[in-house]
Steps between C-alpha positions, in 0.01 A plus 500: 500500500432872464255600230439847353410744775181618334337160528628333813560600859732341750188348648416328173842376398563135440648381828879516534698185559457516877124475452487304177323201650137595542284386787167357384207677661124451492324806350254676728143585398262788566121505470409833345136599557286752317498850645163604639560856376759664270814605683619860506871486422675732744753270664334514842333154508200640689222407254239278670545236229854430619364369830358208302843396366754297694866585519749265347761346724795728567768512233808281542844491340486416130678170567256401773468476876839331539654843437491781762159657552441841339595801710164668433150362454330494159157360417233527229126462453295483180146542366347512153196617306399513135764764418796463733721279707556704815825462692581655837837471669641599837876552526654571839793735462672714766644736238288531185708616204467541124685684224351402163214703353508413129264228374680186385812586694692203638288504814692232689782752542272627778333293768196374314195274477460268202210304349553202269185365339432223250132508405540216248685231701524268200710751303861609549425874511439716805494859627699700754429826680721684749435814707677706764385723785473796261235297312730479197436188294670271249296250296621244251389187314718191464434240233688239709746495794843656452682168547298365206613790279192705580480850353364774729260744337546828682260677262200330662304727732215398727221702340261634763722406796428677828758510779550701818736507799447623855809549716465450873773744587714739298664386179874566459542633854742296705451711812185320612367144512230408249248219525520417130295541185183351362391479139197417290489378141196470273633274225260509200394153391505631143863615520640182347305520177761701314733199524268199526136416554427430866141391572334681792540301822202331659439290807761225483749673267862448604793726416862483614623797701780602730621811677849618578644773719851629430652658810848651478728486801613853597857566401541165326483408130276207579128446525262266674226338296186402690208325334156361572542150355867397527682420178763272651759679285611862461299555184145636478475395137400140566120522459443134583595588858264794535192474714148420383240778482155343522204719406195441719 
C-alpha cells in the first residue's frame, strides 16, 4: 500500500503481501545516563562524556535477525541532561553519499539516519526526525500511526535542535573507500511543547524510541532498512514495537 510520497518512505510502508505476516519481537531497552558535562555537537564523538555511554547492539534488519545481516555496521549511544537528549551514531559506509540540502526534504531518498521517539508512551502520538550525511534534516509530528489514519504534521520543527555530521572519508567521491560517517544530535527536551506537554524526564522515566537506517543499493530501486530494535514487519510506524529508553 503506497501512501503519499511526502509522508512515507519505502522503509515505512505497510508491508506488501509477501511480508504481511509480522514476526513478533521483544523490544530492546537502553539505559540512558546523565552526561557529566555538556556535549559539543560536532559529529566527531570525541567528547569525554561519550566514554561514559555504552553502545547499543548493532542494527539488524527491520524484520529481525531471521533476515540477512546488514551489509554495514550501525550503532548508537545516548546521554541526557536537563536540556537535551544526546544521540550519537556510527554508520559504516564504504562510499558516503548525499544529495539533499533543503530542510524538510524527503530525506529517505538519500541514505539516511532516522530517530523515532514517543516521550508519552500512553498516548498515540510520536515524533520523527531524519538526517543525511550533508546534515540536512526532516522533522515531523504524527498524532497516531499511518495505518490508524494518522495525520503527519510536517510544519513541526524541533526548536533548538543541534546536529552535526563528520565524514570519515570523502563524501560523493566513488574513487576511494570511506570508513563511514558519524553524527551527533542534541534533541531539546522542550521541543515537544508546541504539540503536547511532556514533563522533563527524571531517574526512572521511560520513553519509547527506535532508530532506522535507510541504505539504498547502488544501481537498484530498492533499499535496505536496518534498525536498532527490530519491528518484525517492514513498517517503522508501529510504536509498540520500539525499544525502551530508560533515563538513569
